[in-house]
mmCIF file of the N, C-alpha and C atoms, coordinates in Angstrom:
data_MODEL
# 
_entry.id   MODEL 
# 
loop_
_atom_site.group_PDB 
_atom_site.id 
_atom_site.type_symbol 
_atom_site.label_atom_id 
_atom_site.label_alt_id 
_atom_site.label_comp_id 
_atom_site.label_asym_id 
_atom_site.label_entity_id 
_atom_site.label_seq_id 
_atom_site.pdbx_PDB_ins_code 
_atom_site.Cartn_x 
_atom_site.Cartn_y 
_atom_site.Cartn_z 
_atom_site.occupancy 
_atom_site.B_iso_or_equiv 
_atom_site.pdbx_formal_charge 
_atom_site.auth_seq_id 
_atom_site.auth_comp_id 
_atom_site.auth_asym_id 
_atom_site.auth_atom_id 
_atom_site.pdbx_PDB_model_num 
ATOM 1   N N  . MET A 1 1  ? -41.999 56.272 -92.259  1.00 0.00 ? 1  MET A N  1 
ATOM 2   C CA . MET A 1 1  ? -41.672 57.453 -91.502  1.00 0.00 ? 1  MET A CA 1 
ATOM 3   C C  . MET A 1 1  ? -41.528 58.611 -92.476  1.00 0.00 ? 1  MET A C  1 
ATOM 4   N N  . SER A 1 2  ? -42.163 59.725 -92.140  1.00 0.00 ? 2  SER A N  1 
ATOM 5   C CA . SER A 1 2  ? -42.067 60.880 -93.021  1.00 0.00 ? 2  SER A CA 1 
ATOM 6   C C  . SER A 1 2  ? -40.810 61.671 -92.698  1.00 0.00 ? 2  SER A C  1 
ATOM 7   N N  . ARG A 1 3  ? -40.289 62.285 -93.714  1.00 0.00 ? 3  ARG A N  1 
ATOM 8   C CA . ARG A 1 3  ? -39.077 63.088 -93.571  1.00 0.00 ? 3  ARG A CA 1 
ATOM 9   C C  . ARG A 1 3  ? -39.467 64.539 -93.317  1.00 0.00 ? 3  ARG A C  1 
ATOM 10  N N  . PRO A 1 4  ? -38.650 65.240 -92.553  1.00 0.00 ? 4  PRO A N  1 
ATOM 11  C CA . PRO A 1 4  ? -38.954 66.653 -92.326  1.00 0.00 ? 4  PRO A CA 1 
ATOM 12  C C  . PRO A 1 4  ? -38.885 67.441 -93.626  1.00 0.00 ? 4  PRO A C  1 
ATOM 13  N N  . ARG A 1 5  ? -39.807 68.343 -93.788  1.00 0.00 ? 5  ARG A N  1 
ATOM 14  C CA . ARG A 1 5  ? -39.824 69.178 -94.996  1.00 0.00 ? 5  ARG A CA 1 
ATOM 15  C C  . ARG A 1 5  ? -38.895 70.365 -94.768  1.00 0.00 ? 5  ARG A C  1 
ATOM 16  N N  . MET A 1 6  ? -38.002 70.565 -95.732  1.00 0.00 ? 6  MET A N  1 
ATOM 17  C CA . MET A 1 6  ? -37.049 71.666 -95.598  1.00 0.00 ? 6  MET A CA 1 
ATOM 18  C C  . MET A 1 6  ? -37.050 72.480 -96.887  1.00 0.00 ? 6  MET A C  1 
ATOM 19  N N  . ASP A 1 7  ? -37.040 73.782 -96.735  1.00 0.00 ? 7  ASP A N  1 
ATOM 20  C CA . ASP A 1 7  ? -36.919 74.669 -97.882  1.00 0.00 ? 7  ASP A CA 1 
ATOM 21  C C  . ASP A 1 7  ? -35.438 75.011 -98.018  1.00 0.00 ? 7  ASP A C  1 
ATOM 22  N N  . LEU A 1 8  ? -34.770 74.244 -98.864  1.00 0.00 ? 8  LEU A N  1 
ATOM 23  C CA . LEU A 1 8  ? -33.320 74.378 -99.032  1.00 0.00 ? 8  LEU A CA 1 
ATOM 24  C C  . LEU A 1 8  ? -32.979 74.544 -100.501 1.00 0.00 ? 8  LEU A C  1 
ATOM 25  N N  . PRO A 1 9  ? -31.791 75.047 -100.780 1.00 0.00 ? 9  PRO A N  1 
ATOM 26  C CA . PRO A 1 9  ? -31.341 75.079 -102.167 1.00 0.00 ? 9  PRO A CA 1 
ATOM 27  C C  . PRO A 1 9  ? -31.344 73.659 -102.742 1.00 0.00 ? 9  PRO A C  1 
ATOM 28  N N  . GLU A 1 10 ? -31.584 73.570 -104.037 1.00 0.00 ? 10 GLU A N  1 
ATOM 29  C CA . GLU A 1 10 ? -31.744 72.269 -104.686 1.00 0.00 ? 10 GLU A CA 1 
ATOM 30  C C  . GLU A 1 10 ? -30.554 71.334 -104.472 1.00 0.00 ? 10 GLU A C  1 
ATOM 31  N N  . ASP A 1 11 ? -29.320 71.843 -104.564 1.00 0.00 ? 11 ASP A N  1 
ATOM 32  C CA . ASP A 1 11 ? -28.155 70.970 -104.409 1.00 0.00 ? 11 ASP A CA 1 
ATOM 33  C C  . ASP A 1 11 ? -28.051 70.429 -102.981 1.00 0.00 ? 11 ASP A C  1 
ATOM 34  N N  . LEU A 1 12 ? -28.370 71.236 -101.995 1.00 0.00 ? 12 LEU A N  1 
ATOM 35  C CA . LEU A 1 12 ? -28.335 70.786 -100.612 1.00 0.00 ? 12 LEU A CA 1 
ATOM 36  C C  . LEU A 1 12 ? -29.473 69.807 -100.345 1.00 0.00 ? 12 LEU A C  1 
ATOM 37  N N  . ALA A 1 13 ? -30.640 70.085 -100.871 1.00 0.00 ? 13 ALA A N  1 
ATOM 38  C CA . ALA A 1 13 ? -31.779 69.188 -100.714 1.00 0.00 ? 13 ALA A CA 1 
ATOM 39  C C  . ALA A 1 13 ? -31.478 67.827 -101.343 1.00 0.00 ? 13 ALA A C  1 
ATOM 40  N N  . SER A 1 14 ? -30.811 67.832 -102.493 1.00 0.00 ? 14 SER A N  1 
ATOM 41  C CA . SER A 1 14 ? -30.436 66.588 -103.146 1.00 0.00 ? 14 SER A CA 1 
ATOM 42  C C  . SER A 1 14 ? -29.453 65.797 -102.286 1.00 0.00 ? 14 SER A C  1 
ATOM 43  N N  . HIS A 1 15 ? -28.485 66.509 -101.704 1.00 0.00 ? 15 HIS A N  1 
ATOM 44  C CA . HIS A 1 15 ? -27.500 65.861 -100.836 1.00 0.00 ? 15 HIS A CA 1 
ATOM 45  C C  . HIS A 1 15 ? -28.182 65.239 -99.618  1.00 0.00 ? 15 HIS A C  1 
ATOM 46  N N  . ILE A 1 16 ? -29.110 65.969 -99.012  1.00 0.00 ? 16 ILE A N  1 
ATOM 47  C CA . ILE A 1 16 ? -29.828 65.458 -97.855  1.00 0.00 ? 16 ILE A CA 1 
ATOM 48  C C  . ILE A 1 16 ? -30.696 64.268 -98.257  1.00 0.00 ? 16 ILE A C  1 
ATOM 49  N N  . GLY A 1 17 ? -31.299 64.328 -99.425  1.00 0.00 ? 17 GLY A N  1 
ATOM 50  C CA . GLY A 1 17 ? -32.083 63.193 -99.922  1.00 0.00 ? 17 GLY A CA 1 
ATOM 51  C C  . GLY A 1 17 ? -31.232 61.942 -100.055 1.00 0.00 ? 17 GLY A C  1 
ATOM 52  N N  . THR A 1 18 ? -30.003 62.119 -100.522 1.00 0.00 ? 18 THR A N  1 
ATOM 53  C CA . THR A 1 18 ? -29.080 60.988 -100.635 1.00 0.00 ? 18 THR A CA 1 
ATOM 54  C C  . THR A 1 18 ? -28.749 60.434 -99.256  1.00 0.00 ? 18 THR A C  1 
ATOM 55  N N  . LEU A 1 19 ? -28.564 61.310 -98.279  1.00 0.00 ? 19 LEU A N  1 
ATOM 56  C CA . LEU A 1 19 ? -28.302 60.860 -96.917  1.00 0.00 ? 19 LEU A CA 1 
ATOM 57  C C  . LEU A 1 19 ? -29.474 60.059 -96.358  1.00 0.00 ? 19 LEU A C  1 
ATOM 58  N N  . TRP A 1 20 ? -30.708 60.532 -96.595  1.00 0.00 ? 20 TRP A N  1 
ATOM 59  C CA . TRP A 1 20 ? -31.886 59.776 -96.142  1.00 0.00 ? 20 TRP A CA 1 
ATOM 60  C C  . TRP A 1 20 ? -31.912 58.397 -96.788  1.00 0.00 ? 20 TRP A C  1 
ATOM 61  N N  . ALA A 1 21 ? -31.613 58.329 -98.071  1.00 0.00 ? 21 ALA A N  1 
ATOM 62  C CA . ALA A 1 21 ? -31.606 57.043 -98.769  1.00 0.00 ? 21 ALA A CA 1 
ATOM 63  C C  . ALA A 1 21 ? -30.551 56.112 -98.166  1.00 0.00 ? 21 ALA A C  1 
ATOM 64  N N  . ASN A 1 22 ? -29.383 56.665 -97.849  1.00 0.00 ? 22 ASN A N  1 
ATOM 65  C CA . ASN A 1 22 ? -28.331 55.857 -97.225  1.00 0.00 ? 22 ASN A CA 1 
ATOM 66  C C  . ASN A 1 22 ? -28.766 55.335 -95.859  1.00 0.00 ? 22 ASN A C  1 
ATOM 67  N N  . ILE A 1 23 ? -29.444 56.174 -95.097  1.00 0.00 ? 23 ILE A N  1 
ATOM 68  C CA . ILE A 1 23 ? -29.945 55.752 -93.793  1.00 0.00 ? 23 ILE A CA 1 
ATOM 69  C C  . ILE A 1 23 ? -30.955 54.622 -93.954  1.00 0.00 ? 23 ILE A C  1 
ATOM 70  N N  . ASP A 1 24 ? -31.894 54.772 -94.880  1.00 0.00 ? 24 ASP A N  1 
ATOM 71  C CA . ASP A 1 24 ? -32.893 53.735 -95.117  1.00 0.00 ? 24 ASP A CA 1 
ATOM 72  C C  . ASP A 1 24 ? -32.249 52.419 -95.531  1.00 0.00 ? 24 ASP A C  1 
ATOM 73  N N  . GLU A 1 25 ? -31.269 52.489 -96.416  1.00 0.00 ? 25 GLU A N  1 
ATOM 74  C CA . GLU A 1 25 ? -30.574 51.280 -96.879  1.00 0.00 ? 25 GLU A CA 1 
ATOM 75  C C  . GLU A 1 25 ? -29.821 50.606 -95.734  1.00 0.00 ? 25 GLU A C  1 
ATOM 76  N N  . THR A 1 26 ? -29.186 51.399 -94.899  1.00 0.00 ? 26 THR A N  1 
ATOM 77  C CA . THR A 1 26 ? -28.447 50.857 -93.761  1.00 0.00 ? 26 THR A CA 1 
ATOM 78  C C  . THR A 1 26 ? -29.389 50.197 -92.759  1.00 0.00 ? 26 THR A C  1 
ATOM 79  N N  . LYS A 1 27 ? -30.529 50.823 -92.497  1.00 0.00 ? 27 LYS A N  1 
ATOM 80  C CA . LYS A 1 27 ? -31.514 50.225 -91.599  1.00 0.00 ? 27 LYS A CA 1 
ATOM 81  C C  . LYS A 1 27 ? -32.001 48.881 -92.132  1.00 0.00 ? 27 LYS A C  1 
ATOM 82  N N  . ALA A 1 28 ? -32.256 48.795 -93.415  1.00 0.00 ? 28 ALA A N  1 
ATOM 83  C CA . ALA A 1 28 ? -32.712 47.546 -94.020  1.00 0.00 ? 28 ALA A CA 1 
ATOM 84  C C  . ALA A 1 28 ? -31.636 46.465 -93.897  1.00 0.00 ? 28 ALA A C  1 
ATOM 85  N N  . THR A 1 29 ? -30.383 46.852 -94.111  1.00 0.00 ? 29 THR A N  1 
ATOM 86  C CA . THR A 1 29 ? -29.279 45.900 -93.983  1.00 0.00 ? 29 THR A CA 1 
ATOM 87  C C  . THR A 1 29 ? -29.167 45.407 -92.544  1.00 0.00 ? 29 THR A C  1 
ATOM 88  N N  . LEU A 1 30 ? -29.296 46.304 -91.587  1.00 0.00 ? 30 LEU A N  1 
ATOM 89  C CA . LEU A 1 30 ? -29.240 45.914 -90.177  1.00 0.00 ? 30 LEU A CA 1 
ATOM 90  C C  . LEU A 1 30 ? -30.351 44.938 -89.817  1.00 0.00 ? 30 LEU A C  1 
ATOM 91  N N  . GLU A 1 31 ? -31.528 45.146 -90.372  1.00 0.00 ? 31 GLU A N  1 
ATOM 92  C CA . GLU A 1 31 ? -32.647 44.234 -90.114  1.00 0.00 ? 31 GLU A CA 1 
ATOM 93  C C  . GLU A 1 31 ? -32.336 42.834 -90.617  1.00 0.00 ? 31 GLU A C  1 
ATOM 94  N N  . VAL A 1 32 ? -31.724 42.738 -91.789  1.00 0.00 ? 32 VAL A N  1 
ATOM 95  C CA . VAL A 1 32 ? -31.336 41.431 -92.334  1.00 0.00 ? 32 VAL A CA 1 
ATOM 96  C C  . VAL A 1 32 ? -30.306 40.771 -91.429  1.00 0.00 ? 32 VAL A C  1 
ATOM 97  N N  . TYR A 1 33 ? -29.292 41.525 -91.011  1.00 0.00 ? 33 TYR A N  1 
ATOM 98  C CA . TYR A 1 33 ? -28.261 40.970 -90.134  1.00 0.00 ? 33 TYR A CA 1 
ATOM 99  C C  . TYR A 1 33 ? -28.828 40.562 -88.784  1.00 0.00 ? 33 TYR A C  1 
ATOM 100 N N  . GLU A 1 34 ? -29.777 41.317 -88.264  1.00 0.00 ? 34 GLU A N  1 
ATOM 101 C CA . GLU A 1 34 ? -30.387 40.957 -86.983  1.00 0.00 ? 34 GLU A CA 1 
ATOM 102 C C  . GLU A 1 34 ? -31.138 39.634 -87.103  1.00 0.00 ? 34 GLU A C  1 
ATOM 103 N N  . LEU A 1 35 ? -31.820 39.418 -88.215  1.00 0.00 ? 35 LEU A N  1 
ATOM 104 C CA . LEU A 1 35 ? -32.504 38.138 -88.423  1.00 0.00 ? 35 LEU A CA 1 
ATOM 105 C C  . LEU A 1 35 ? -31.497 36.993 -88.505  1.00 0.00 ? 35 LEU A C  1 
ATOM 106 N N  . GLN A 1 36 ? -30.378 37.218 -89.185  1.00 0.00 ? 36 GLN A N  1 
ATOM 107 C CA . GLN A 1 36 ? -29.341 36.196 -89.268  1.00 0.00 ? 36 GLN A CA 1 
ATOM 108 C C  . GLN A 1 36 ? -28.748 35.911 -87.890  1.00 0.00 ? 36 GLN A C  1 
ATOM 109 N N  . LEU A 1 37 ? -28.544 36.946 -87.116  1.00 0.00 ? 37 LEU A N  1 
ATOM 110 C CA . LEU A 1 37 ? -27.994 36.790 -85.771  1.00 0.00 ? 37 LEU A CA 1 
ATOM 111 C C  . LEU A 1 37 ? -28.969 36.019 -84.879  1.00 0.00 ? 37 LEU A C  1 
ATOM 112 N N  . LYS A 1 38 ? -30.254 36.331 -84.968  1.00 0.00 ? 38 LYS A N  1 
ATOM 113 C CA . LYS A 1 38 ? -31.265 35.599 -84.196  1.00 0.00 ? 38 LYS A CA 1 
ATOM 114 C C  . LYS A 1 38 ? -31.252 34.118 -84.561  1.00 0.00 ? 38 LYS A C  1 
ATOM 115 N N  . ALA A 1 39 ? -31.133 33.820 -85.837  1.00 0.00 ? 39 ALA A N  1 
ATOM 116 C CA . ALA A 1 39 ? -31.096 32.424 -86.276  1.00 0.00 ? 39 ALA A CA 1 
ATOM 117 C C  . ALA A 1 39 ? -29.849 31.716 -85.739  1.00 0.00 ? 39 ALA A C  1 
ATOM 118 N N  . ALA A 1 40 ? -28.723 32.409 -85.740  1.00 0.00 ? 40 ALA A N  1 
ATOM 119 C CA . ALA A 1 40 ? -27.483 31.809 -85.232  1.00 0.00 ? 40 ALA A CA 1 
ATOM 120 C C  . ALA A 1 40 ? -27.586 31.561 -83.730  1.00 0.00 ? 40 ALA A C  1 
ATOM 121 N N  . VAL A 1 41 ? -28.167 32.492 -82.988  1.00 0.00 ? 41 VAL A N  1 
ATOM 122 C CA . VAL A 1 41 ? -28.331 32.318 -81.543  1.00 0.00 ? 41 VAL A CA 1 
ATOM 123 C C  . VAL A 1 41 ? -29.281 31.151 -81.271  1.00 0.00 ? 41 VAL A C  1 
ATOM 124 N N  . LYS A 1 42 ? -30.358 31.087 -82.023  1.00 0.00 ? 42 LYS A N  1 
ATOM 125 C CA . LYS A 1 42 ? -31.319 29.997 -81.837  1.00 0.00 ? 42 LYS A CA 1 
ATOM 126 C C  . LYS A 1 42 ? -30.649 28.646 -82.105  1.00 0.00 ? 42 LYS A C  1 
ATOM 127 N N  . LYS A 1 43 ? -29.831 28.572 -83.146  1.00 0.00 ? 43 LYS A N  1 
ATOM 128 C CA . LYS A 1 43 ? -29.130 27.327 -83.457  1.00 0.00 ? 43 LYS A CA 1 
ATOM 129 C C  . LYS A 1 43 ? -28.151 26.982 -82.332  1.00 0.00 ? 43 LYS A C  1 
ATOM 130 N N  . ALA A 1 44 ? -27.443 27.983 -81.825  1.00 0.00 ? 44 ALA A N  1 
ATOM 131 C CA . ALA A 1 44 ? -26.508 27.748 -80.723  1.00 0.00 ? 44 ALA A CA 1 
ATOM 132 C C  . ALA A 1 44 ? -27.260 27.209 -79.503  1.00 0.00 ? 44 ALA A C  1 
ATOM 133 N N  . GLN A 1 45 ? -28.428 27.766 -79.233  1.00 0.00 ? 45 GLN A N  1 
ATOM 134 C CA . GLN A 1 45 ? -29.241 27.279 -78.116  1.00 0.00 ? 45 GLN A CA 1 
ATOM 135 C C  . GLN A 1 45 ? -29.652 25.827 -78.343  1.00 0.00 ? 45 GLN A C  1 
ATOM 136 N N  . MET A 1 46 ? -30.078 25.533 -79.562  1.00 0.00 ? 46 MET A N  1 
ATOM 137 C CA . MET A 1 46 ? -30.513 24.175 -79.882  1.00 0.00 ? 46 MET A CA 1 
ATOM 138 C C  . MET A 1 46 ? -29.358 23.173 -79.753  1.00 0.00 ? 46 MET A C  1 
ATOM 139 N N  . LEU A 1 47 ? -28.142 23.634 -79.978  1.00 0.00 ? 47 LEU A N  1 
ATOM 140 C CA . LEU A 1 47 ? -26.971 22.766 -79.863  1.00 0.00 ? 47 LEU A CA 1 
ATOM 141 C C  . LEU A 1 47 ? -26.462 22.686 -78.420  1.00 0.00 ? 47 LEU A C  1 
ATOM 142 N N  . GLY A 1 48 ? -27.144 23.390 -77.510  1.00 0.00 ? 48 GLY A N  1 
ATOM 143 C CA . GLY A 1 48 ? -26.811 23.295 -76.101  1.00 0.00 ? 48 GLY A CA 1 
ATOM 144 C C  . GLY A 1 48 ? -25.852 24.330 -75.571  1.00 0.00 ? 48 GLY A C  1 
ATOM 145 N N  . CYS A 1 49 ? -25.578 25.365 -76.336  1.00 0.00 ? 49 CYS A N  1 
ATOM 146 C CA . CYS A 1 49 ? -24.679 26.414 -75.856  1.00 0.00 ? 49 CYS A CA 1 
ATOM 147 C C  . CYS A 1 49 ? -25.340 27.179 -74.715  1.00 0.00 ? 49 CYS A C  1 
ATOM 148 N N  . SER A 1 50 ? -24.553 27.565 -73.732  1.00 0.00 ? 50 SER A N  1 
ATOM 149 C CA . SER A 1 50 ? -25.066 28.331 -72.601  1.00 0.00 ? 50 SER A CA 1 
ATOM 150 C C  . SER A 1 50 ? -25.247 29.789 -72.991  1.00 0.00 ? 50 SER A C  1 
ATOM 151 N N  . TRP A 1 51 ? -26.052 30.498 -72.199  1.00 0.00 ? 51 TRP A N  1 
ATOM 152 C CA . TRP A 1 51 ? -26.210 31.932 -72.427  1.00 0.00 ? 51 TRP A CA 1 
ATOM 153 C C  . TRP A 1 51 ? -24.889 32.649 -72.201  1.00 0.00 ? 51 TRP A C  1 
ATOM 154 N N  . ARG A 1 52 ? -24.061 32.111 -71.317  1.00 0.00 ? 52 ARG A N  1 
ATOM 155 C CA . ARG A 1 52 ? -22.743 32.711 -71.096  1.00 0.00 ? 52 ARG A CA 1 
ATOM 156 C C  . ARG A 1 52 ? -21.901 32.631 -72.366  1.00 0.00 ? 52 ARG A C  1 
ATOM 157 N N  . ALA A 1 53 ? -21.882 31.460 -73.011  1.00 0.00 ? 53 ALA A N  1 
ATOM 158 C CA . ALA A 1 53 ? -21.106 31.291 -74.246  1.00 0.00 ? 53 ALA A CA 1 
ATOM 159 C C  . ALA A 1 53 ? -21.674 32.160 -75.363  1.00 0.00 ? 53 ALA A C  1 
ATOM 160 N N  . ILE A 1 54 ? -22.989 32.214 -75.449  1.00 0.00 ? 54 ILE A N  1 
ATOM 161 C CA . ILE A 1 54 ? -23.621 33.036 -76.480  1.00 0.00 ? 54 ILE A CA 1 
ATOM 162 C C  . ILE A 1 54 ? -23.307 34.511 -76.221  1.00 0.00 ? 54 ILE A C  1 
ATOM 163 N N  . GLY A 1 55 ? -23.419 34.931 -74.970  1.00 0.00 ? 55 GLY A N  1 
ATOM 164 C CA . GLY A 1 55 ? -23.095 36.312 -74.621  1.00 0.00 ? 55 GLY A CA 1 
ATOM 165 C C  . GLY A 1 55 ? -21.657 36.659 -74.962  1.00 0.00 ? 55 GLY A C  1 
ATOM 166 N N  . GLU A 1 56 ? -20.727 35.749 -74.656  1.00 0.00 ? 56 GLU A N  1 
ATOM 167 C CA . GLU A 1 56 ? -19.320 35.989 -74.984  1.00 0.00 ? 56 GLU A CA 1 
ATOM 168 C C  . GLU A 1 56 ? -19.126 36.141 -76.490  1.00 0.00 ? 56 GLU A C  1 
ATOM 169 N N  . ALA A 1 57 ? -19.809 35.307 -77.267  1.00 0.00 ? 57 ALA A N  1 
ATOM 170 C CA . ALA A 1 57 ? -19.706 35.398 -78.728  1.00 0.00 ? 57 ALA A CA 1 
ATOM 171 C C  . ALA A 1 57 ? -20.256 36.724 -79.248  1.00 0.00 ? 57 ALA A C  1 
ATOM 172 N N  . LEU A 1 58 ? -21.273 37.234 -78.570  1.00 0.00 ? 58 LEU A N  1 
ATOM 173 C CA . LEU A 1 58 ? -21.898 38.494 -78.980  1.00 0.00 ? 58 LEU A CA 1 
ATOM 174 C C  . LEU A 1 58 ? -21.197 39.714 -78.400  1.00 0.00 ? 58 LEU A C  1 
ATOM 175 N N  . GLY A 1 59 ? -20.324 39.481 -77.422  1.00 0.00 ? 59 GLY A N  1 
ATOM 176 C CA . GLY A 1 59 ? -19.643 40.599 -76.782  1.00 0.00 ? 59 GLY A CA 1 
ATOM 177 C C  . GLY A 1 59 ? -20.498 41.304 -75.739  1.00 0.00 ? 59 GLY A C  1 
ATOM 178 N N  . VAL A 1 60 ? -21.448 40.556 -75.167  1.00 0.00 ? 60 VAL A N  1 
ATOM 179 C CA . VAL A 1 60 ? -22.319 41.105 -74.134  1.00 0.00 ? 60 VAL A CA 1 
ATOM 180 C C  . VAL A 1 60 ? -22.390 40.098 -72.987  1.00 0.00 ? 60 VAL A C  1 
ATOM 181 N N  . SER A 1 61 ? -23.045 40.483 -71.905  1.00 0.00 ? 61 SER A N  1 
ATOM 182 C CA . SER A 1 61 ? -23.201 39.563 -70.785  1.00 0.00 ? 61 SER A CA 1 
ATOM 183 C C  . SER A 1 61 ? -24.198 38.460 -71.131  1.00 0.00 ? 61 SER A C  1 
ATOM 184 N N  . ALA A 1 62 ? -24.143 37.383 -70.358  1.00 0.00 ? 62 ALA A N  1 
ATOM 185 C CA . ALA A 1 62 ? -25.108 36.298 -70.531  1.00 0.00 ? 62 ALA A CA 1 
ATOM 186 C C  . ALA A 1 62 ? -26.527 36.825 -70.339  1.00 0.00 ? 62 ALA A C  1 
ATOM 187 N N  . GLN A 1 63 ? -26.704 37.698 -69.350  1.00 0.00 ? 63 GLN A N  1 
ATOM 188 C CA . GLN A 1 63 ? -28.025 38.254 -69.071  1.00 0.00 ? 63 GLN A CA 1 
ATOM 189 C C  . GLN A 1 63 ? -28.526 39.096 -70.248  1.00 0.00 ? 63 GLN A C  1 
ATOM 190 N N  . ALA A 1 64 ? -27.659 39.916 -70.815  1.00 0.00 ? 64 ALA A N  1 
ATOM 191 C CA . ALA A 1 64 ? -28.065 40.750 -71.951  1.00 0.00 ? 64 ALA A CA 1 
ATOM 192 C C  . ALA A 1 64 ? -28.441 39.880 -73.152  1.00 0.00 ? 64 ALA A C  1 
ATOM 193 N N  . ALA A 1 65 ? -27.658 38.843 -73.403  1.00 0.00 ? 65 ALA A N  1 
ATOM 194 C CA . ALA A 1 65 ? -27.969 37.934 -74.517  1.00 0.00 ? 65 ALA A CA 1 
ATOM 195 C C  . ALA A 1 65 ? -29.307 37.253 -74.281  1.00 0.00 ? 65 ALA A C  1 
ATOM 196 N N  . HIS A 1 66 ? -29.505 36.776 -73.058  1.00 0.00 ? 66 HIS A N  1 
ATOM 197 C CA . HIS A 1 66 ? -30.753 36.090 -72.730  1.00 0.00 ? 66 HIS A CA 1 
ATOM 198 C C  . HIS A 1 66 ? -31.948 37.019 -72.871  1.00 0.00 ? 66 HIS A C  1 
ATOM 199 N N  . GLU A 1 67 ? -31.826 38.230 -72.364  1.00 0.00 ? 67 GLU A N  1 
ATOM 200 C CA . GLU A 1 67 ? -32.940 39.179 -72.444  1.00 0.00 ? 67 GLU A CA 1 
ATOM 201 C C  . GLU A 1 67 ? -33.283 39.537 -73.883  1.00 0.00 ? 67 GLU A C  1 
ATOM 202 N N  . HIS A 1 68 ? -32.268 39.643 -74.733  1.00 0.00 ? 68 HIS A N  1 
ATOM 203 C CA . HIS A 1 68 ? -32.519 40.057 -76.115  1.00 0.00 ? 68 HIS A CA 1 
ATOM 204 C C  . HIS A 1 68 ? -32.998 38.908 -77.007  1.00 0.00 ? 68 HIS A C  1 
ATOM 205 N N  . TYR A 1 69 ? -32.512 37.694 -76.751  1.00 0.00 ? 69 TYR A N  1 
ATOM 206 C CA . TYR A 1 69 ? -32.775 36.587 -77.677  1.00 0.00 ? 69 TYR A CA 1 
ATOM 207 C C  . TYR A 1 69 ? -33.585 35.439 -77.083  1.00 0.00 ? 69 TYR A C  1 
ATOM 208 N N  . ARG A 1 70 ? -34.144 35.591 -75.898  1.00 0.00 ? 70 ARG A N  1 
ATOM 209 C CA . ARG A 1 70 ? -34.799 34.457 -75.255  1.00 0.00 ? 70 ARG A CA 1 
ATOM 210 C C  . ARG A 1 70 ? -36.071 34.000 -75.940  1.00 0.00 ? 70 ARG A C  1 
ATOM 211 N N  . TYR A 1 71 ? -36.708 34.853 -76.710  1.00 0.00 ? 71 TYR A N  1 
ATOM 212 C CA . TYR A 1 71 ? -37.937 34.482 -77.416  1.00 0.00 ? 71 TYR A CA 1 
ATOM 213 C C  . TYR A 1 71 ? -37.665 34.369 -78.906  1.00 0.00 ? 71 TYR A C  1 
ATOM 214 N N  . ASN A 1 72 ? -38.340 33.426 -79.531  1.00 0.00 ? 72 ASN A N  1 
ATOM 215 C CA . ASN A 1 72 ? -38.227 33.388 -80.990  1.00 0.00 ? 72 ASN A CA 1 
ATOM 216 C C  . ASN A 1 72 ? -39.275 34.309 -81.591  1.00 0.00 ? 72 ASN A C  1 
ATOM 217 N N  . ASP A 1 73 ? -39.295 34.420 -82.899  1.00 0.00 ? 73 ASP A N  1 
ATOM 218 C CA . ASP A 1 73 ? -40.175 35.383 -83.576  1.00 0.00 ? 73 ASP A CA 1 
ATOM 219 C C  . ASP A 1 73 ? -41.658 35.067 -83.429  1.00 0.00 ? 73 ASP A C  1 
ATOM 220 N N  . THR A 1 74 ? -42.005 33.828 -83.038  1.00 0.00 ? 74 THR A N  1 
ATOM 221 C CA . THR A 1 74 ? -43.417 33.480 -82.925  1.00 0.00 ? 74 THR A CA 1 
ATOM 222 C C  . THR A 1 74 ? -43.964 33.758 -81.536  1.00 0.00 ? 74 THR A C  1 
ATOM 223 N N  . GLN A 1 75 ? -43.095 34.068 -80.574  1.00 0.00 ? 75 GLN A N  1 
ATOM 224 C CA . GLN A 1 75 ? -43.537 34.357 -79.223  1.00 0.00 ? 75 GLN A CA 1 
ATOM 225 C C  . GLN A 1 75 ? -43.331 35.833 -78.923  1.00 0.00 ? 75 GLN A C  1 
ATOM 226 N N  . PRO A 1 76 ? -44.414 36.560 -78.643  1.00 0.00 ? 76 PRO A N  1 
ATOM 227 C CA . PRO A 1 76 ? -44.243 37.983 -78.341  1.00 0.00 ? 76 PRO A CA 1 
ATOM 228 C C  . PRO A 1 76 ? -43.550 38.161 -76.991  1.00 0.00 ? 76 PRO A C  1 
ATOM 229 N N  . ARG A 1 77 ? -42.768 39.199 -76.887  1.00 0.00 ? 77 ARG A N  1 
ATOM 230 C CA . ARG A 1 77 ? -42.149 39.533 -75.613  1.00 0.00 ? 77 ARG A CA 1 
ATOM 231 C C  . ARG A 1 77 ? -43.204 40.146 -74.706  1.00 0.00 ? 77 ARG A C  1 
ATOM 232 N N  . LEU A 1 78 ? -43.108 39.827 -73.433  1.00 0.00 ? 78 LEU A N  1 
ATOM 233 C CA . LEU A 1 78 ? -44.008 40.433 -72.463  1.00 0.00 ? 78 LEU A CA 1 
ATOM 234 C C  . LEU A 1 78 ? -43.508 41.844 -72.176  1.00 0.00 ? 78 LEU A C  1 
ATOM 235 N N  . VAL A 1 79 ? -44.439 42.763 -72.070  1.00 0.00 ? 79 VAL A N  1 
ATOM 236 C CA . VAL A 1 79 ? -44.087 44.153 -71.784  1.00 0.00 ? 79 VAL A CA 1 
ATOM 237 C C  . VAL A 1 79 ? -44.340 44.396 -70.312  1.00 0.00 ? 79 VAL A C  1 
ATOM 238 N N  . ASP A 1 80 ? -43.365 44.963 -69.637  1.00 0.00 ? 80 ASP A N  1 
ATOM 239 C CA . ASP A 1 80 ? -43.520 45.291 -68.226  1.00 0.00 ? 80 ASP A CA 1 
ATOM 240 C C  . ASP A 1 80 ? -44.493 46.460 -68.097  1.00 0.00 ? 80 ASP A C  1 
ATOM 241 N N  . THR A 1 81 ? -45.605 46.220 -67.457  1.00 0.00 ? 81 THR A N  1 
ATOM 242 C CA . THR A 1 81 ? -46.612 47.275 -67.311  1.00 0.00 ? 81 THR A CA 1 
ATOM 243 C C  . THR A 1 81 ? -46.391 48.115 -66.077  1.00 0.00 ? 81 THR A C  1 
ATOM 244 N N  . MET A 1 82 ? -45.394 47.776 -65.282  1.00 0.00 ? 82 MET A N  1 
ATOM 245 C CA . MET A 1 82 ? -45.082 48.513 -64.069  1.00 0.00 ? 82 MET A CA 1 
ATOM 246 C C  . MET A 1 82 ? -43.979 49.525 -64.393  1.00 0.00 ? 82 MET A C  1 
ATOM 247 N N  . ALA A 1 83 ? -44.346 50.663 -64.933  1.00 0.00 ? 83 ALA A N  1 
ATOM 248 C CA . ALA A 1 83 ? -43.375 51.687 -65.306  1.00 0.00 ? 83 ALA A CA 1 
ATOM 249 C C  . ALA A 1 83 ? -42.827 52.351 -64.063  1.00 0.00 ? 83 ALA A C  1 
ATOM 250 N N  . ASP A 1 84 ? -41.530 52.704 -64.121  1.00 0.00 ? 84 ASP A N  1 
ATOM 251 C CA . ASP A 1 84 ? -40.900 53.396 -62.985  1.00 0.00 ? 84 ASP A CA 1 
ATOM 252 C C  . ASP A 1 84 ? -41.377 54.809 -62.878  1.00 0.00 ? 84 ASP A C  1 
# 
């Protein structure tokens, strides 16, 4: 993703550059945690945990957990082609 070009004083541009770097690092960390979370949910499913129990552990409804984690990484999610 390209960053917006700004004509700013050097010290402010440097500060903004640091903020962009922090955002990029945080996004990368979140991606790692999401993979770990997917693996934990998959293991819970394999051990027979219900979507209700998984949802409670995640702090979401059973339906939300199921919708987000029902497919593993090798199965693409189906996209609803019937847009509202």
